[in-house]
VOPAGU-2260 file (C-alpha; in pm, 1 decimal, decimal comma):
REM VOPAGU-2260
SITE   aa  ch    i         X         Y         Z
SITE  MET   A    0   10171,1   10256,7   34335,5
SITE  PHE   A    1    9980,9   10265,9   34006,2
SITE  LYS   A    2   10102,8   10622,7   33939,0
SITE  ALA   A    3   10464,5   10520,8   34001,1
SITE  LYS   A    4   10438,9   10230,0   33754,0
SITE  THR   A    5   10273,5   10459,8   33499,4
SITE  LYS   A    6   10557,0   10713,9   33533,2
SITE  ILE   A    7   10821,1   10442,8   33487,5
SITE  LEU   A    8   10645,9   10306,5   33176,9
SITE  PHE   A    9   10609,4   10659,3   33037,6
SITE  PHE   A   10   10981,9   10732,9   33081,4
SITE  LEU   A   11   11078,6   10399,6   32925,3
SITE  PHE   A   12   10850,6   10466,2   32626,6
SITE  ALA   A   13   10988,2   10820,8   32586,6
SITE  PHE   A   14   11344,5   10693,7   32607,5
SITE  LEU   A   15   11279,9   10431,2   32338,5
SITE  VAL   A   16   11112,6   10682,2   32107,3
SITE  VAL   A   17   11394,2   10936,1   32145,8
SITE  SER   A   18   11671,0   10677,9   32110,9
SITE  CYS   A   19   11510,5   10532,3   31797,3
SITE  ASP   A   20   11529,5   10872,5   31629,3
SITE  ASP   A   21   11909,3   10895,5   31668,1
SITE  PRO   A   22   12094,4   10792,8   31353,1
SITE  THR   A   23   12342,1   10509,5   31389,1
SITE  ILE   A   24   12695,1   10646,3   31359,2
SITE  PRO   A   25   12965,5   10396,2   31262,5
SITE  LYS   A   26   13280,6   10392,8   31471,5
SITE  PRO   A   27   13583,8   10542,1   31301,4
SITE  VAL   A   28   13838,9   10297,7   31162,8
SITE  GLY   A   29   14105,1   10229,0   31422,6
SITE  PHE   A   30   14430,6   10042,5   31431,7
SITE  MET   A   31   14533,9    9768,3   31668,1
SITE  ARG   A   32   14764,4    9882,2   31947,7
SITE  ILE   A   33   15107,9    9731,9   31892,4
SITE  GLU   A   34   15324,9    9648,6   32191,7
SITE  LEU   A   35   15692,4    9692,4   32105,8
SITE  GLU   A   36   15944,3    9555,5   32353,1
SITE  GLU   A   37   16279,5    9728,5   32399,3
SITE  PRO   A   38   16535,8    9504,3   32225,0
SITE  THR   A   39   16872,1    9379,9   32342,6
SITE  TYR   A   40   17140,3    9286,4   32091,5
SITE  THR   A   41   17391,0    9006,8   32041,5
SITE  THR   A   42   17645,6    8957,7   31764,1
SITE  TYR   A   43   17534,4    8722,0   31488,2
SITE  THR   A   44   17798,5    8569,5   31259,5
SITE  MET   A   45   17696,9    8431,0   30923,5
SITE  SER   A   46   17903,1    8146,2   30777,9
SITE  SER   A   47   18235,4    8301,0   30887,0
SITE  ILE   A   48   18177,6    8574,3   30628,2
SITE  LEU   A   49   18012,9    8865,3   30807,4
SITE  SER   A   50   17868,3    8967,7   31141,4
SITE  PHE   A   51   17624,3    9222,9   31279,9
SITE  ASP   A   52   17417,4    9299,0   31589,1
SITE  LEU   A   53   17085,3    9112,2   31599,9
SITE  SER   A   54   16782,4    9201,4   31813,0
SITE  ASN   A   55   16649,9    8945,8   32062,3
SITE  GLN   A   56   16302,1    9021,1   31917,5
SITE  ALA   A   57   16406,7    8870,4   31581,7
SITE  VAL   A   58   16500,0    8523,5   31459,3
SITE  ILE   A   59   16721,7    8410,4   31172,8
SITE  GLU   A   60   16564,6    8197,2   30898,7
SITE  GLU   A   61   16826,0    8022,0   30685,8
SITE  LEU   A   62   16708,2    7970,2   30329,2
SITE  SER   A   63   16984,1    7858,5   30093,1
SITE  GLN   A   64   17359,3    7864,0   30046,1
SITE  ASN   A   65   17609,3    7777,3   29772,8
SITE  ASN   A   66   17967,1    7872,7   29685,4
SITE  THR   A   67   17884,8    8228,5   29582,6
SITE  SER   A   68   17561,0    8329,7   29754,9
SITE  ILE   A   69   17362,9    8295,2   30077,5
SITE  LEU   A   70   16995,2    8379,6   30124,1
SITE  PHE   A   71   16838,3    8423,0   30467,7
SITE  ASN   A   72   16581,2    8631,3   30656,5
SITE  ILE   A   73   16564,5    8821,6   30979,4
SITE  SER   A   74   16209,1    8749,1   31089,2
SITE  TYR   A   75   15996,6    8948,7   31336,9
SITE  PRO   A   76   15704,9    8710,4   31412,2
SITE  LYS   A   77   15525,8    8947,6   31653,6
SITE  GLN   A   78   15542,7    9237,2   31407,9
SITE  LYS   A   79   15469,0    9020,1   31100,8
SITE  ALA   A   80   15776,8    9147,1   30919,3
SITE  LYS   A   81   16089,2    9008,7   30754,3
SITE  ILE   A   82   16415,3    9156,6   30633,8
SITE  HIS   A   83   16511,3    8955,9   30323,3
SITE  LEU   A   84   16891,3    8931,8   30304,7
SITE  ALA   A   85   17127,2    8812,4   30033,4
SITE  TYR   A   86   17504,9    8778,7   30035,1
SITE  ASN   A   87   17694,1    8741,3   29706,3
SITE  SER   A   88   18062,8    8714,7   29634,8
SITE  ILE   A   89   18185,7    8961,8   29374,0
SITE  ASN   A   90   18356,6    8833,6   29061,5
SITE  ASP   A   91   18407,6    9143,8   28847,5
SITE  ASN   A   92   18031,4    9203,8   28867,4
SITE  LEU   A   93   17987,5    9473,6   29135,5
SITE  ARG   A   94   17827,3    9705,6   28881,1
SITE  THR   A   95   17565,4    9437,3   28805,9
SITE  TYR   A   96   17475,7    9399,8   29175,9
SITE  LEU   A   97   17454,5    9777,9   29220,7
SITE  GLU   A   98   17227,1    9812,2   28917,3
SITE  GLU   A   99   17002,0    9525,0   29033,6
SITE  THR   A  100   16974,3    9688,9   29376,6
SITE  ARG   A  101   16888,8   10025,0   29222,1
SITE  LYS   A  102   16618,1    9864,8   29003,0
SITE  LEU   A  103   16467,5    9667,0   29293,7
SITE  THR   A  104   16452,5    9981,8   29505,7
SITE  TYR   A  105   16312,8   10212,0   29238,3
SITE  GLN   A  106   16049,0    9963,9   29121,7
SITE  HIS   A  107   15854,4   10102,9   29422,2
SITE  HIS   A  108   15884,7   10456,0   29278,6
SITE  ALA   A  109   15526,1   10460,4   29146,7
SITE  LYS   A  110   15385,3   10417,1   29499,6
SITE  ALA   A  111   15656,5   10605,0   29689,7
SITE  THR   A  112   15605,0   10969,9   29778,8
SITE  ASN   A  113   15977,8   11003,4   29845,6
SITE  ILE   A  114   16298,7   10797,4   29843,9
SITE  ASN   A  115   16566,6   10918,3   30085,0
SITE  LYS   A  116   16922,3   10791,3   30044,9
SITE  LYS   A  117   17188,6   10775,8   30314,4
SITE  LYS   A  118   17546,2   10676,2   30229,5
SITE  VAL   A  119   17731,0   10421,8   30442,2
SITE  LEU   A  120   18104,3   10495,6   30467,2
SITE  MET   A  121   18307,2   10291,5   30717,3
SITE  PRO   A  122   18655,7   10267,0   30560,3
SITE  GLU   A  123   18815,4   10131,4   30879,4
SITE  SER   A  124   18606,6    9812,2   30841,1
SITE  LYS   A  125   18589,1    9822,2   30457,8
SITE  VAL   A  126   18210,4    9865,5   30463,0
SITE  TYR   A  127   18048,7   10095,8   30206,7
SITE  GLY   A  128   17691,4   10115,6   30089,9
SITE  MET   A  129   17357,1   10291,1   30082,2
SITE  LYS   A  130   17041,9   10290,9   30297,0
SITE  TYR   A  131   16711,2   10374,6   30127,1
SITE  ASN   A  132   16403,3   10493,5   30318,3
SITE  LEU   A  133   16085,9   10498,4   30110,3
SITE  THR   A  134   15772,0   10683,1   30217,7
SITE  GLY   A  135   15419,0   10617,6   30093,0
SITE  GLU   A  136   15212,4   10302,2   30043,1
SITE  VAL   A  137   15512,6   10093,0   29935,6
SITE  ALA   A  138   15568,5    9718,9   29976,3
SITE  SER   A  139   15923,7    9769,4   30108,6
SITE  ALA   A  140   15993,3   10091,5   30300,1
SITE  SER   A  141   16354,5   10014,9   30395,8
SITE  GLN   A  142   16629,9    9875,6   30177,2
SITE  PHE   A  143   17008,1    9878,9   30190,1
SITE  TYR   A  144   17326,4    9731,5   30048,6
SITE  LEU   A  145   17677,3    9694,1   30191,1
SITE  THR   A  146   17999,2    9599,5   30012,9
SITE  ASP   A  147   18376,8    9605,4   30048,6
SITE  SER   A  148   18371,3    9708,7   29677,6
SITE  THR   A  149   18597,8    9422,6   29565,6
SITE  HIS   A  150   18491,2    9083,3   29702,5
SITE  HIS   A  151   18161,5    9093,8   29896,0
SITE  PHE   A  152   17809,8    9229,5   29842,3
SITE  PHE   A  153   17526,8    9218,6   30097,4
SITE  ARG   A  154   17170,7    9340,2   30040,5
SITE  GLY   A  155   16858,0    9372,0   30258,3
SITE  ALA   A  156   16493,0    9469,7   30209,8
SITE  LEU   A  157   16218,3    9495,0   30471,5
SITE  TYR   A  158   15871,6    9352,3   30396,1
SITE  PHE   A  159   15555,9    9320,7   30607,3
SITE  TRP   A  160   15297,8    9040,1   30584,5
SITE  ALA   A  161   15024,9    9299,7   30548,1
SITE  LYS   A  162   14878,5    9541,5   30296,1
SITE  PRO   A  163   15098,5    9853,2   30289,6
SITE  ASN   A  164   14950,8   10127,0   30509,2
SITE  GLU   A  165   15200,4   10394,3   30605,9
SITE  ASP   A  166   15003,2   10522,9   30907,0
SITE  SER   A  167   14933,9   10187,6   31071,8
SITE  LEU   A  168   15283,0   10051,0   31005,2
SITE  ALA   A  169   15467,5   10367,2   31115,4
SITE  PRO   A  170   15546,1   10256,7   31475,7
SITE  VAL   A  171   15668,1    9911,9   31368,0
SITE  LEU   A  172   15861,3   10054,4   31073,0
SITE  SER   A  173   16039,3   10297,3   31304,3
SITE  TYR   A  174   16110,0   10013,1   31549,1
SITE  ILE   A  175   16261,4    9781,8   31286,0
SITE  ASN   A  176   16446,5   10068,9   31118,0
SITE  ARG   A  177   16635,0   10115,6   31444,6
SITE  ASP   A  178   16744,4    9752,2   31418,2
SITE  ILE   A  179   16851,1    9802,2   31055,6
SITE  GLU   A  180   17055,7   10107,3   31155,5
SITE  ARG   A  181   17212,7    9900,8   31434,2
SITE  LEU   A  182   17284,5    9618,2   31186,9
SITE  ILE   A  183   17461,1    9861,2   30951,2
SITE  GLU   A  184   17657,7   10040,5   31223,4
SITE  SER   A  185   17779,4    9711,4   31374,6
SITE  PHE   A  186   17836,8    9534,2   31042,3
SITE  SER   A  187   18176,8    9385,5   30967,7
SITE  TRP   A  188   18336,4    9132,2   30739,1
SITE  GLU   A  189   18492,1    8855,6   30944,4
SITE  PRO   A  190   18858,1    8941,0   31028,2
SITE  GLN   A  191   19003,6    8619,3   30883,8
SITE  LEU   A  192   18818,6    8689,3   30558,2
SITE  ILE   A  193   18960,5    9042,0   30534,5
SITE  ASP   A  194   19311,6    8914,4   30617,5
SITE  SER   A  195   19296,7    8641,8   30351,9
SITE  VAL   A  196   19170,7    8889,0   30089,6
SITE  SER   A  197   19441,0    9144,5   30177,1
SITE  GLN   A  198   19728,1    8897,7   30133,6
Protein backbone atom coordinates (compact mmCIF):
# COMPACT_ATOMS: atom_id res chain seq x y z
CA MET A 1 0.00 0.00 0.00
CA PHE A 2 2.80 2.40 0.95
CA LYS A 3 4.76 1.44 -2.19
CA ALA A 4 1.73 2.09 -4.40
CA LYS A 5 1.23 5.58 -2.91
CA THR A 6 4.94 6.30 -3.31
CA LYS A 7 4.82 5.29 -7.00
CA ILE A 8 1.78 7.51 -7.62
CA LEU A 9 3.45 10.49 -5.92
CA PHE A 10 6.65 9.87 -7.89
CA PHE A 11 4.79 9.84 -11.22
CA LEU A 12 2.86 12.99 -10.32
CA PHE A 13 6.09 14.77 -9.35
CA ALA A 14 7.82 13.62 -12.56
CA PHE A 15 4.86 14.74 -14.65
CA LEU A 16 4.87 18.19 -13.04
CA VAL A 17 8.62 18.61 -13.51
CA VAL A 18 8.48 17.56 -17.18
CA SER A 19 5.40 19.65 -17.95
CA CYS A 20 6.94 22.73 -16.32
CA ASP A 21 9.89 22.52 -18.71
CA ASP A 22 7.68 22.79 -21.82
CA PRO A 23 7.55 26.32 -23.21
CA THR A 24 4.11 27.87 -23.49
CA ILE A 25 3.15 28.12 -27.16
CA PRO A 26 0.47 30.68 -28.03
CA LYS A 27 -2.40 29.51 -30.20
CA PRO A 28 -2.30 30.79 -33.76
CA VAL A 29 -4.64 33.65 -34.61
CA GLY A 30 -7.91 32.28 -35.94
CA PHE A 31 -11.02 33.74 -37.45
CA MET A 32 -14.58 33.27 -36.32
CA ARG A 33 -16.56 30.77 -38.38
CA ILE A 34 -19.21 32.63 -40.35
CA GLU A 35 -22.49 30.90 -41.13
CA LEU A 36 -23.87 32.11 -44.46
CA GLU A 37 -27.44 31.15 -45.30
CA GLU A 38 -28.45 30.54 -48.91
CA PRO A 39 -30.49 33.61 -49.94
CA THR A 40 -33.80 33.85 -51.73
CA TYR A 41 -34.67 36.95 -53.73
CA THR A 42 -37.67 39.22 -54.20
CA THR A 43 -38.04 42.30 -56.39
CA TYR A 44 -37.55 45.60 -54.58
CA THR A 45 -38.90 48.79 -56.17
CA MET A 46 -37.53 52.13 -55.09
CA SER A 47 -39.82 55.16 -55.32
CA SER A 48 -41.26 54.10 -58.71
CA ILE A 49 -37.85 54.84 -60.23
CA LEU A 50 -35.92 51.58 -60.31
CA SER A 51 -36.11 47.96 -59.22
CA PHE A 52 -33.76 45.07 -58.52
CA ASP A 53 -33.64 41.68 -56.82
CA LEU A 54 -33.02 41.88 -53.06
CA SER A 55 -31.79 39.06 -50.81
CA ASN A 56 -33.95 37.95 -47.88
CA GLN A 57 -30.76 38.16 -45.76
CA ALA A 58 -30.64 41.95 -46.26
CA VAL A 59 -32.82 44.88 -45.19
CA ILE A 60 -33.37 48.28 -46.77
CA GLU A 61 -32.49 51.37 -44.71
CA GLU A 62 -34.04 54.53 -46.13
CA LEU A 63 -31.92 57.59 -45.45
CA SER A 64 -33.02 60.67 -47.38
CA GLN A 65 -34.89 61.75 -50.49
CA ASN A 66 -35.50 64.97 -52.43
CA ASN A 67 -36.47 65.91 -55.98
CA THR A 68 -33.17 64.88 -57.54
CA SER A 69 -31.54 62.31 -55.26
CA ILE A 70 -32.26 59.36 -52.96
CA LEU A 71 -29.85 57.86 -50.44
CA PHE A 72 -30.41 54.43 -48.89
CA ASN A 73 -28.54 51.32 -47.73
CA ILE A 74 -28.83 47.61 -48.19
CA SER A 75 -27.83 46.36 -44.75
CA TYR A 76 -26.57 42.87 -43.81
CA PRO A 77 -26.84 42.86 -39.98
CA LYS A 78 -25.49 39.30 -39.54
CA GLN A 79 -22.47 40.00 -41.74
CA LYS A 80 -21.92 43.54 -40.38
CA ALA A 81 -21.93 45.03 -43.86
CA LYS A 82 -23.78 47.70 -45.82
CA ILE A 83 -24.06 48.61 -49.48
CA HIS A 84 -24.35 52.42 -49.58
CA LEU A 85 -26.58 53.41 -52.51
CA ALA A 86 -27.33 56.75 -54.14
CA TYR A 87 -29.71 57.61 -56.96
CA ASN A 88 -29.37 60.94 -58.78
CA SER A 89 -31.28 62.38 -61.69
CA ILE A 90 -29.06 63.60 -64.52
CA ASN A 91 -29.30 67.21 -65.64
CA ASP A 92 -26.49 67.60 -68.18
CA ASN A 93 -24.06 66.43 -65.48
CA LEU A 94 -23.41 62.74 -66.26
CA ARG A 95 -19.71 63.46 -66.72
CA THR A 96 -19.58 64.92 -63.20
CA TYR A 97 -21.18 61.80 -61.68
CA LEU A 98 -18.82 59.51 -63.62
CA GLU A 99 -15.78 61.49 -62.48
CA GLU A 100 -16.95 61.50 -58.83
CA THR A 101 -17.46 57.72 -59.02
CA ARG A 102 -14.00 57.22 -60.52
CA LYS A 103 -12.41 59.36 -57.77
CA LEU A 104 -14.30 57.58 -54.96
CA THR A 105 -13.23 54.20 -56.33
CA TYR A 106 -9.59 55.08 -56.96
CA GLN A 107 -9.12 56.80 -53.60
CA HIS A 108 -8.62 53.19 -52.37
CA HIS A 109 -5.77 52.73 -54.88
CA ALA A 110 -3.04 53.16 -52.24
CA LYS A 111 -4.30 50.11 -50.31
CA ALA A 112 -5.57 48.07 -53.27
CA THR A 113 -3.35 45.42 -54.82
CA ASN A 114 -5.59 45.39 -57.89
CA ILE A 115 -8.75 47.02 -59.28
CA ASN A 116 -10.70 44.88 -61.74
CA LYS A 117 -13.35 46.52 -63.92
CA LYS A 118 -16.32 44.81 -65.53
CA LYS A 119 -18.57 46.69 -67.95
CA VAL A 120 -22.35 46.48 -67.63
CA LEU A 121 -24.12 46.61 -71.00
CA MET A 122 -27.86 45.87 -71.05
CA PRO A 123 -29.21 47.98 -73.95
CA GLU A 124 -32.61 46.24 -73.94
CA SER A 125 -33.31 47.74 -70.48
CA LYS A 126 -31.21 50.92 -71.01
CA VAL A 127 -28.80 49.95 -68.22
CA TYR A 128 -25.10 50.69 -68.66
CA GLY A 129 -22.35 50.91 -66.10
CA MET A 130 -19.26 49.48 -64.45
CA LYS A 131 -18.55 47.06 -61.58
CA TYR A 132 -15.27 47.47 -59.69
CA ASN A 133 -13.71 44.69 -57.61
CA LEU A 134 -10.82 45.83 -55.42
CA THR A 135 -8.38 43.42 -53.81
CA GLY A 136 -6.17 44.14 -50.80
CA GLU A 137 -6.79 45.73 -47.40
CA VAL A 138 -9.32 48.24 -48.77
CA ALA A 139 -12.28 49.84 -46.99
CA SER A 140 -14.64 49.13 -49.91
CA ALA A 141 -13.90 46.05 -52.03
CA SER A 142 -16.93 46.29 -54.33
CA GLN A 143 -18.31 49.35 -56.07
CA PHE A 144 -20.50 49.94 -59.10
CA TYR A 145 -22.56 52.47 -61.02
CA LEU A 146 -25.52 52.10 -63.39
CA THR A 147 -27.07 54.68 -65.70
CA ASP A 148 -29.36 55.06 -68.70
CA SER A 149 -26.79 57.69 -69.84
CA THR A 150 -29.37 60.48 -70.18
CA HIS A 151 -31.66 60.79 -67.15
CA HIS A 152 -30.69 58.47 -64.26
CA PHE A 153 -27.54 57.60 -62.31
CA PHE A 154 -27.28 54.95 -59.58
CA ARG A 155 -24.18 54.17 -57.52
CA GLY A 156 -23.29 51.57 -54.86
CA ALA A 157 -20.33 50.82 -52.58
CA LEU A 158 -19.92 47.95 -50.11
CA TYR A 159 -18.50 48.65 -46.63
CA PHE A 160 -17.97 46.41 -43.59
CA TRP A 161 -18.21 47.50 -39.94
CA ALA A 162 -14.79 46.02 -39.31
CA LYS A 163 -11.12 46.70 -39.93
CA PRO A 164 -10.31 45.63 -43.51
CA ASN A 165 -8.79 42.14 -43.56
CA GLU A 166 -8.96 40.47 -46.95
CA ASP A 167 -8.51 36.91 -45.64
CA SER A 168 -11.13 37.03 -42.89
CA LEU A 169 -13.67 38.92 -45.00
CA ALA A 170 -13.22 36.77 -48.13
CA PRO A 171 -16.19 34.41 -47.55
CA VAL A 172 -18.59 37.25 -46.70
CA LEU A 173 -17.28 39.42 -49.54
CA SER A 174 -17.87 36.59 -52.00
CA TYR A 175 -21.36 36.04 -50.54
CA ILE A 176 -22.40 39.70 -50.83
CA ASN A 177 -20.74 40.06 -54.24
CA ARG A 178 -23.15 37.41 -55.50
CA ASP A 179 -26.00 39.63 -54.32
CA ILE A 180 -24.46 42.67 -56.03
CA GLU A 181 -24.14 40.70 -59.28
CA ARG A 182 -27.78 39.64 -58.90
CA LEU A 183 -28.79 43.27 -58.23
CA ILE A 184 -27.02 44.41 -61.42
CA GLU A 185 -28.35 41.58 -63.60
CA SER A 186 -31.94 42.15 -62.44
CA PHE A 187 -31.75 45.95 -62.40
CA SER A 188 -34.27 47.96 -64.38
CA TRP A 189 -35.68 51.45 -64.55
CA GLU A 190 -39.40 51.36 -63.88
CA PRO A 191 -41.35 50.91 -67.17
CA GLN A 192 -43.54 54.00 -66.70
CA LEU A 193 -40.39 56.07 -66.14
CA ILE A 194 -38.79 54.81 -69.35
CA ASP A 195 -42.03 55.39 -71.29
CA SER A 196 -42.39 58.96 -70.02
CA VAL A 197 -38.74 59.73 -70.85
CA SER A 198 -39.06 58.24 -74.35
CA GLN A 199 -42.08 60.37 -75.29
